[in-house]
PAZAPA-4460 file (N, C-alpha, C; in steps of 0.05 Angstrom, whole numbers, plus 32768, in hexadecimal, padded with zeros to 4 digits):
% residues 217
    n_x    n_y    n_z   ca_x   ca_y   ca_z    c_x    c_y    c_z   seq   type   mol
   7F75   7F2F   7E29   7F75   7F50   7E2D   7F55   7F54   7E34     1      M     A
   7F51   7F63   7E43   7F37   7F67   7E50   7F2C   7F81   7E44     2      Y     A
   7F12   7F88   7E4A   7F00   7F9E   7E3C   7EF9   7FAF   7E4E     3      S     A
   7EF4   7FC8   7E4F   7EEC   7FDB   7E62   7EC6   7FD8   7E63     4      N     A
   7EC0   7FBF   7E6C   7EA5   7FBC   7E6F   7EA3   7FAC   7E88     5      D     A
   7E88   7FAE   7E8F   7E7D   7FA4   7EAA   7E88   7F83   7EB1     6      L     A
   7E89   7F73   7E9A   7E96   7F5A   7EA0   7EB4   7F5B   7EAA     7      E     A
   7EC1   7F69   7E9A   7EDF   7F68   7EA3   7EE2   7F76   7EBB     8      S     A
   7ED3   7F8B   7EC3   7ED6   7F99   7EDE   7ECF   7F84   7EF5     9      R     A
   7EB7   7F74   7EEE   7EB2   7F60   7F01   7EC3   7F4D   7F05    10      Q     A
   7ED5   7F43   7EF1   7EEE   7F32   7EF5   7F02   7F43   7F06    11      C     A
   7F08   7F5D   7F04   7F1C   7F68   7F16   7F0E   7F69   7F32    12      V     A
   7EF7   7F6D   7F38   7EEE   7F6C   7F53   7EEC   7F52   7F5F    13      V     A
   7EE5   7F3F   7F4D   7EE5   7F20   7F58   7F03   7F18   7F61    14      D     A
   7F17   7F20   7F52   7F34   7F1C   7F56   7F3E   7F2A   7F71    15      T     A
   7F32   7F44   7F73   7F3B   7F50   7F8C   7F2E   7F42   7FA4    16      L     A
   7F17   7F3A   7F9F   7F09   7F30   7FB9   7F15   7F15   7FBF    17      Q     A
   7F1E   7F0A   7FA8   7F2A   7EEF   7FAE   7F41   7EED   7FBD    18      A     A
   7F52   7F06   7FBA   7F69   7F09   7FCA   7F62   7F09   7FE8    19      L     A
   7F4E   7F18   7FEE   7F42   7F12   800E   7F39   7EFA   8015    20      S     A
   7F2A   7EED   8003   7F1A   7ED5   8008   7F30   7EBD   800C    21      N     A
   7F47   7EBF   7FFF   7F5B   7EAD   7FFF   7F74   7EB3   8013    22      K     A
   7F6E   7EC9   8026   7F7E   7ED0   803B   7F9C   7EDA   802F    23      N     A
   7F9A   7EE3   8016   7FB1   7EEF   800A   7FB5   7F0D   800F    24      L     A
   7F9E   7F19   801A   7F9E   7F33   8020   7F8D   7F3C   8036    25      N     A
   7F92   7F56   8041   7F81   7F5D   8057   7F7A   7F7B   8053    26      K     A
   7F5E   7F82   8059   7F57   7FA0   8056   7F5A   7FA8   8039    27      G     A
   7F63   7FC4   8038   7F63   7FCE   801E   7F7D   7FCA   800F    28      A     A
   7F8F   7FBC   8021   7FAA   7FB7   800B   7FA9   7FA8   7FF2    29      A     A
   7FBB   7FAB   7FE2   7FBF   7F9B   7FC9   7FAD   7FAB   7FB4    30      G     A
   7FAF   7FA2   7FA0   7FA4   7FA9   7F85   7FA2   7F99   7F6E    31      N     A
   7F93   7F9B   7F58   7F8F   7F88   7F46   7F89   7F99   7F2A    32      V     A
   7F98   7F91   7F15   7F8C   7F9F   7EFA   7F8E   7F89   7EE4    33      S     A
   7F81   7F94   7ECC   7F7D   7F85   7EB5   7F81   7F96   7E9D    34      A     A
   7F90   7F8C   7E8D   7F9A   7F9D   7E74   7F7F   7FA0   7E61    35      R     A
   7F7C   7FB6   7E56   7F66   7FBC   7E41   7F74   7FC6   7E28    36      T     A
   7F65   7FC8   7E13   7F75   7FD4   7DFA   7F7A   7FEF   7E03    37      E     A
   7F6E   8001   7E11   7F75   801C   7E13   7F83   8021   7E2E    38      A     A
   7F8E   8009   7E3A   7F9A   8010   7E54   7F91   7FF9   7E68    39      G     A
   7F89   8000   7E7E   7F83   7FE8   7E91   7F6B   7FF1   7EA7    40      M     A
   7F5F   7FE0   7EAF   7F4E   7FDD   7EC3   7F5C   7FD8   7EDC    41      L     A
   7F5B   7FE9   7EF2   7F67   7FE5   7F0C   7F56   7FEE   7F23    42      I     A
   7F5B   7FE1   7F38   7F47   7FE2   7F51   7F4E   7FFE   7F5C    43      T     A
   7F3C   800D   7F67   7F3C   8029   7F73   7F4B   8027   7F8E    44      P     A
   7F56   803E   7F97   7F63   8040   7FB1   7F53   8045   7FC8    45      T     A
   7F59   8035   7FDD   7F4F   8038   7FF6   7F31   8029   7FFC    46      G     A
   7F27   801B   7FEB   7F0E   800B   7FF0   7F14   7FED   7FF7    47      I     A
   7F09   7FE3   800D   7F0C   7FC7   8011   7EFC   7FB7   7FFE    48      V     A
   7F0D   7FA0   7FF7   7F03   7F8D   7FDE   7EE3   7F88   7FE2    49      P     A
   7EDA   7F84   7FF8   7EBC   7F7E   7FFD   7EA7   7F93   7FF0    50      Q     A
   7EB4   7FAB   7FEF   7EA3   7FC4   7FEC   7EA5   7FCB   7FCF    51      A     A
   7EBA   7FC5   7FC1   7EBE   7FC9   7FA6   7EAA   7FBF   7F95    52      V     A
   7E9E   7FCE   7F7E   7E8C   7FCE   7F6C   7E99   7FCF   7F50    53      T     A
   7E8D   7FBB   7F3C   7E9A   7FBF   7F20   7E9B   7FDA   7F17    54      P     A
   7E87   7FEC   7F1B   7E81   8006   7F12   7E9C   8017   7F22    55      Q     A
   7EAB   8010   7F37   7EBB   801D   7F46   7ED5   8017   7F38    56      Q     A
   7EDB   8001   7F2A   7EF9   7FFB   7F1D   7EFD   8012   7F0B    57      I     A
   7F12   801C   7F0D   7F1D   8032   7EFB   7F2C   8027   7EE2    58      V     A
   7F22   8033   7ECF   7F2F   8034   7EB1   7F45   804D   7EAA    59      H     A
   7F59   8043   7EA2   7F71   8058   7E9F   7F86   804D   7E8C    60      M     A
   7F90   8062   7E80   7FA4   805F   7E6D   7FBF   8056   7E7B    61      S     A
   7FD3   804B   7E6F   7FEA   8043   7E78   7FFC   8058   7E7D    62      L     A
   7FF7   806E   7E79   8003   8088   7E7B   7FF7   8095   7E96    63      A     A
   7FE3   808A   7EA1   7FD6   8093   7EB9   7FC0   80A4   7EB9    64      G     A
   7FB5   80A7   7E9F   7F9C   80B5   7E9C   7F88   80A8   7E9F    65      E     A
   7F74   80AE   7EB7   7F5D   80A4   7EBC   7F44   80B0   7EAC    66      A     A
   7F31   8098   7EAA   7F1B   80A3   7E99   7F0B   80B8   7EAB    67      D     A
   7EFB   80CC   7EA0   7EEC   80DF   7EB0   7ED8   80D1   7EC3    68      A     A
   7ED5   80DF   7ED7   7EBE   80D8   7EED   7EC1   80BD   7EFA    69      N     A
   7EDD   80B5   7F02   7EE0   809D   7F0D   7EF2   80A4   7F26    70      Q     A
   7EF1   8090   7F3B   7EFA   808F   7F54   7F1D   8090   7F4B    71      L     A
   7F2D   8097   7F60   7F48   8097   7F5F   7F50   807D   7F5B    72      L     A
   7F64   8073   7F4A   7F6F   805A   7F45   7F84   8053   7F5F    73      P     A
   7F8B   8039   7F61   7F9F   802D   7F73   7FB6   8042   7F74    74      S     A
   7FC3   8048   7F8B   7FDC   805A   7F8D   7FF2   804F   7F7E    75      S     A
   7FEE   8031   7F77   8004   8020   7F6F   7FFE   801A   7F4E    76      E     A
   7FF0   802E   7F42   7FE6   8026   7F26   8001   8029   7F14    77      W     A
   8014   8035   7F1B   8030   8035   7F0E   803C   801E   7F0A    78      K     A
   8038   800C   7F1C   804A   7FF8   7F17   803B   7FE2   7F08    79      M     A
   8023   7FE3   7F0A   800D   7FD4   7EF5   8012   7FDC   7ED8    80      H     A
   800F   7FF5   7ED4   8013   8000   7EB6   802F   7FF9   7EAD    81      A     A
   8045   7FFC   7EBC   805E   7FF8   7EB0   8063   7FDA   7EAD    82      D     A
   8053   7FC9   7EBA   8056   7FAB   7EB3   8049   7FA4   7E95    83      V     A
   8034   7FB5   7E93   8029   7FB0   7E77   8037   7FBC   7E62    84      Y     A
   8045   7FD3   7E69   8055   7FE1   7E54   806F   7FCB   7E4C    85      L     A
   8076   7FC2   7E60   8091   7FB2   7E5B   808B   7F92   7E55    86      G     A
   8071   7F89   7E5B   806C   7F6E   7E58   8052   7F6B   7E45    87      R     A
   8052   7F6B   7E2B   803D   7F6E   7E1E   802B   7F53   7E1A    88      P     A
   8035   7F3C   7E25   802B   7F22   7E26   8019   7F21   7E3D    89      E     A
   801A   7F30   7E52   800C   7F30   7E6B   7FF4   7F43   7E6C    90      L     A
   7FE0   7F38   7E76   7FC5   7F47   7E78   7FB8   7F4A   7E94    91      A     A
   7FC9   7F47   7EA8   7FBE   7F46   7EC2   7FD3   7F49   7ED7    92      A     A
   7FD1   7F58   7EEC   7FE2   7F5C   7F05   7FD2   7F59   7F1F    93      V     A
   7FDE   7F4A   7F2D   7FD5   7F4B   7F49   7FEA   7F51   7F5F    94      V     A
   7FE3   7F64   7F6E   7FF6   7F6A   7F86   7FE4   7F69   7FA2    95      H     A
   7FF4   7F59   7FB5   7FE9   7F52   7FCC   7FFF   7F52   7FE1    96      C     A
   7FF7   7F52   7FF9   8005   7F51   8011   8005   7F39   801F    97      H     A
   8003   7F20   8013   7FFF   7F05   8021   8014   7F03   8034    98      S     A
   800B   7EF2   804B   801A   7EF4   8061   8032   7EE8   805F    99      P     A
   803A   7ED0   8055   8055   7EC7   8053   8067   7ED4   803F   100      Y     A
   805E   7ED8   802B   806A   7EEA   8012   8076   7F06   8020   101      A     A
   8064   7F12   8031   8068   7F29   803B   807C   7F27   8055   102      T     A
   807C   7F13   8060   8093   7F0A   8079   80AE   7F09   806B   103      I     A
   80AD   7EFE   8055   80CA   7EF7   8045   80D1   7F12   8036   104      L     A
   80BB   7F24   802D   80C5   7F3F   8020   80CF   7F4A   8037   105      A     A
   80C0   7F4C   8051   80CA   7F5E   8065   80E9   7F56   806F   106      C     A
   80F1   7F3C   806D   8109   7F31   8072   811B   7F31   805B   107      A     A
   8112   7F3B   8044   8124   7F3E   802C   812E   7F26   8025   108      R     A
   811F   7F11   8025   8126   7EF4   801C   8119   7EEE   8003   109      K     A
   8122   7EF1   7FEE   8119   7EE5   7FD4   8118   7EC8   7FD8   110      P     A
   8106   7EBA   7FCB   80FC   7E9B   7FC7   810D   7E90   7FB3   111      I     A
   811F   7E82   7FBC   8137   7E71   7FAF   8126   7E58   7FA0   112      P     A
   8135   7E48   7F92   812B   7E2F   7F86   8128   7E1A   7F99   113      A     A
   811B   7E1C   7FB1   811C   7E09   7FC6   8101   7DF7   7FBF   114      M     A
   80F2   7DFC   7FA9   80DD   7DEC   7FA0   80D9   7DEC   7F82   115      H     A
   80D6   7DD9   7F73   80D5   7DD7   7F58   80BD   7DEA   7F4C   116      Y     A
   80AC   7DF3   7F60   8093   7E00   7F59   809B   7E1F   7F54   117      M     A
   80B3   7E27   7F5D   80B9   7E41   7F58   80B9   7E48   7F37   118      V     A
   80BD   7E34   7F28   80BB   7E35   7F0E   80A0   7E3F   7F02   119      A     A
   808E   7E3B   7F15   8071   7E42   7F0D   8071   7E60   7F09   120      G     A
   8086   7E71   7F12   8082   7E8C   7F0A   8094   7E95   7EF2   121      A     A
   809E   7E7E   7EE8   80AF   7E82   7ECB   80CB   7E83   7ECF   122      G     A
   80D6   7E86   7EE8   80F4   7E87   7EEA   80FA   7E75   7EFE   123      G     A
   8112   7E75   7F0A   8122   7E65   7F1C   8121   7E6D   7F37   124      Q     A
   810D   7E82   7F3E   810B   7E8C   7F5D   80F8   7E9F   7F58   125      G     A
   80F2   7EAA   7F72   80E0   7EC0   7F76   80EF   7ED6   7F7C   126      I     A
   80F8   7EEA   7F6F   810A   7EFE   7F74   80FF   7F15   7F86   127      G     A
   810A   7F25   7F8F   8105   7F3D   7FA4   810D   7F58   7F96   128      L     A
   80F6   7F65   7F91   80FA   7F80   7F88   8102   7F92   7FA4   129      A     A
   8118   7FA4   7F99   8123   7FBC   7FB0   810D   7FC7   7FB9   130      D     A
   8110   7FD4   7FD2   80FD   7FE1   7FE4   80F9   7FFF   7FD2   131      Y     A
   80DE   8009   7FD1   80DD   8024   7FC5   80C1   8027   7FD3   132      A     A
   80B8   8042   7FD8   809F   804B   7FE2   808D   8042   7FCD   133      T     A
   8075   8038   7FDD   805C   802F   7FCA   8053   8046   7FBA   134      F     A
   8049   803C   7FA1   8041   8052   7F8F   8052   805F   7F80   135      G     A
   806F   805B   7F83   8084   806E   7F75   808F   805F   7F5F   136      S     A
   809D   8071   7F50   80A9   806A   7F37   80BE   8058   7F3D   137      E     A
   80CA   805A   7F52   80E2   804B   7F59   80DA   802E   7F5C   138      A     A
   80C2   802D   7F6B   80B6   8013   7F71   80B1   8001   7F57   139      L     A
   80A3   8012   7F46   809E   8006   7F2C   80B7   7FFB   7F1B   140      S     A
   80CC   800D   7F1E   80E5   8003   7F0C   80F4   7FEC   7F1F   141      Q     A
   80EE   7FEC   7F36   80FB   7FD7   7F49   80F1   7FB8   7F41   142      A     A
   80D1   7FBC   7F42   80C1   7FA3   7F37   80CE   7F9A   7F1D   143      N     A
   80CD   7FAA   7F07   80D1   7FA1   7EED   80EE   7F96   7EF2   144      L     A
   8104   7F9E   7EFB   811B   7F90   7EFC   811A   7F77   7F0D   145      K     A
   8108   7F72   7F20   8104   7F5A   7F2E   80F3   7F46   7F1A   146      A     A
   80E4   7F53   7F09   80D2   7F41   7EFA   80E0   7F3C   7EDB   147      L     A
   80FB   7F42   7EDB   8104   7F45   7EBE   8101   7F23   7EAF   148      A     A
   8102   7F11   7EBC   80FF   7EF4   7EAF   80EF   7EE6   7EC2   149      D     A
   80DA   7EEE   7ECE   80C6   7EE0   7EE1   80AA   7EEE   7EDE   150      T     A
   8097   7EE0   7EEA   807C   7EEF   7EEB   8074   7EF5   7F08   151      R     A
   8087   7EF2   7F1B   807F   7EF9   7F35   8094   7F07   7F43   152      A     A
   8095   7F13   7F59   80AC   7F19   7F69   80A1   7F23   7F86   153      C     A
   80B0   7F28   7F9A   80AB   7F31   7FB2   80B3   7F4C   7FB4   154      L     A
   80A8   7F5B   7FC0   80AB   7F7C   7FC3   80B4   7F81   7FDE   155      L     A
   80D1   7F88   7FE1   80DD   7F8B   7FFB   80CD   7F9E   8010   156      A     A
   80C8   7F93   8026   80B6   7F9D   803B   809B   7FA8   8031   157      N     A
   8094   7F98   8021   8076   7F9D   8015   8063   7F86   8012   158      H     A
   8069   7F75   7FFC   8058   7F5F   7FF7   805F   7F51   7FDF   159      G     A
   804D   7F49   7FCB   8054   7F39   7FB4   8043   7F45   7F9C   160      Q     A
   804F   7F3C   7F87   8043   7F46   7F6C   8044   7F2F   7F5A   161      L     A
   802D   7F29   7F4F   802A   7F0F   7F3B   8019   7F19   7F20   162      A     A
   8029   7F0F   7F0C   801F   7F18   7EF1   8011   7F01   7EE3   163      L     A
   8000   7F05   7ED3   7FF3   7EEE   7EC1   7FEA   7EF4   7EA4   164      G     A
   7FE2   7EE3   7E95   7FD7   7EE4   7E7E   7FB9   7EEE   7E80   165      C     A
   7FAE   7EE8   7E94   7F91   7EF1   7E9E   7F93   7EF2   7EBA   166      D     A
   7F7B   7F00   7EC8   7F76   7F00   7EE4   7F78   7EE5   7EF2   167      L     A
   7F70   7ECC   7EE6   7F6D   7EB6   7EF4   7F87   7EAD   7EF7   168      T     A
   7F97   7EB4   7EE3   7FB6   7EAA   7EE4   7FC5   7EB5   7EF6   169      D     A
   7FC0   7ED3   7EFC   7FD2   7EE1   7F0A   7FC8   7EDB   7F27   170      A     A
   7FAE   7ED8   7F2C   7FA5   7ECE   7F4C   7FB4   7EB7   7F50   171      L     A
   7FB5   7EA1   7F3F   7FBE   7E87   7F43   7FDD   7E8A   7F4A   172      A     A
   7FEB   7E9A   7F3C   8008   7E9C   7F40   800C   7EAA   7F5D   173      L     A
   7FFB   7EC0   7F63   7FFC   7EC8   7F7F   7FF8   7EB4   7F92   174      A     A
   7FE7   7EA6   7F8E   7FE4   7E8E   7FA3   7FFA   7E7F   7FA5   175      E     A
   8007   7E78   7F8D   801E   7E68   7F8B   8035   7E74   7F9B   176      L     A
   803C   7E8E   7F96   804F   7E9B   7FA6   804C   7E98   7FC5   177      V     A
   8033   7E9D   7FCC   802B   7E9D   7FEB   8036   7E80   7FF7   178      E     A
   802B   7E6B   7FE4   802F   7E4E   7FEB   804F   7E4A   7FF0   179      E     A
   805E   7E54   7FD7   807C   7E4F   7FDA   8086   7E5F   7FF1   180      L     A
   807C   7E76   7FF6   8086   7E89   800A   8085   7E79   8025   181      A     A
   806C   7E6F   802B   8068   7E60   8044   8079   7E45   804A   182      H     A
   807F   7E39   802F   8093   7E1E   8032   80AD   7E29   8038   183      C     A
   80B6   7E41   802B   80D3   7E4B   802E   80D2   7E56   804B   184      Y     A
   80C3   7E62   8056   80C1   7E6D   8071   80C3   7E55   8083   185      W     A
   80B4   7E3E   807F   80B6   7E26   8090   80D1   7E1A   808D   186      G     A
   80DC   7E17   8077   80F8   7E0C   8075   8111   7E1E   8085   187      T     A
   8109   7E38   8085   811E   7E46   8093   811F   7E43   80B1   188      L     A
   810A   7E3B   80BC   8102   7E34   80D9   8114   7E1A   80DE   189      A     A
   8119   7E06   80D0   8128   7DF0   80D3   8142   7DEB   80C7   190      I     A
   814E   7E03   80BE   8168   7E00   80B8   816C   7E09   809D   191      G     A
   8157   7E11   808B   815C   7E1A   806F   8152   7E02   805C   192      G     A
   814B   7E0A   8041   8146   7DF5   802F   815F   7DE9   801F   193      P     A
   815E   7DCF   8012   816F   7DCA   7FFF   8169   7DD6   7FE5   194      V     A
   817C   7DE6   7FD7   8174   7DF5   7FC2   8179   7DE1   7FA7   195      I     A
   8162   7DE0   7F95   8162   7DD3   7F7D   817E   7DE0   7F6C   196      L     A
   818A   7DD2   7F5B   81A4   7DDE   7F4C   8198   7DEA   7F30   197      D     A
   81A9   7DF3   7F21   81A4   7E00   7F09   8197   7DEC   7EF4   198      Q     A
   81A7   7DD7   7EF6   819B   7DC0   7EE4   8182   7DB5   7EEA   199      Q     A
   817F   7DAF   7F01   8163   7DA6   7F0D   814B   7DBD   7F05   200      Q     A
   8153   7DD2   7F08   813F   7DE5   7F02   8139   7DEF   7EE8   201      M     A
   814F   7DE6   7ED4   814C   7DE8   7EB9   8137   7DD3   7EAD   202      D     A
   813D   7DBC   7EBC   812D   7DA6   7EB3   8112   7DA9   7EBD   203      E     A
   810A   7DB6   7ED4   80EF   7DBD   7ED9   80E1   7DD1   7EC6   204      V     A
   80F3   7DE7   7EC2   80E8   7DFC   7EAF   80DF   7DEC   7E93   205      C     A
   80F1   7DDC   7E89   80EB   7DD0   7E6D   80D3   7DBD   7E71   206      A     A
   80D0   7DB1   7E87   80BA   7DA1   7E8E   809E   7DAF   7E8C   207      A     A
   80A1   7DCA   7E96   808A   7DDB   7E99   807F   7DE1   7E82   208      F     A
   808E   7DE1   7E6A   8082   7DEF   7E52   806A   7DDE   7E48   209      T     A
   8066   7DC6   7E4F   804F   7DB7   7E45   8042   7DA9   7E5B   210      D     A
   8048   7DB1   7E75   803B   7DA5   7E8C   801D   7DA9   7E8C   211      Y     A
   800A   7D96   7E93   7FF1   7D97   7E95   7FE3   7D99   7E7B   212      G     A
   7FEE   7D97   7E65   7FE1   7D9A   7E4A   7FD4   7D83   7E44   213      Q     A
   7FBF   7D80   7E39   7FB2   7D67   7E30   7FAD   7D67   7E13   214      Q     A
   7FB3   7D4F   7E03   7FAD   7D4E   7DE5   7F90   7D50   7DE2   215      E     A
   7F86   7D5D   7DCD   7F6B   7D62   7DC9   7F66   7D52   7DAF   216      T     A
   7F4D   7D44   7DAA   7F4B   7D34   7D90   7F3C   7D46   7D7C   217      S     A
***
């Protein structure tokens, strides 16, 4: 969990700017948030990442009440707040319009288990949230449905959403979703992928429970 302090605000700014630097976003699209004890920090609306300062990051309650004398929060604050309300184990949300994830989202193609790394999002595929107008309650509810048993989804005709235990985690997942989207897009150009079956993915998910962990003395 983050605090409403300058250091945490800088982490949000750094993550937003990383989306652009990693070619996961263009212009003022996308948004980033981090959970705090009293609500969340979220990027302001309509400012390009390179121009955002820590002081401009908006602190607000999960009910939508922003602290006094701040800029307007992202128009999509609702989908961030609802994630925190429904997923208490998570502390960061990244939303971006990364190229290949957005191509698939616009074609309304969820990412199936065509590569074992889809398990990195916590499920056996990257689902697709139904289309709804940006910033709407309908979009937030569609996202929650698509995220029921995973930490990432595509947003129909829109982009992608990635959740994490912290901002580093959420950003890394957004990168993974884009990499998987690129891979899936490529396989569709040569006849489509071979999909891993339920047993194979169950084995991957089980292996991921302690993957990469090192014993400490």
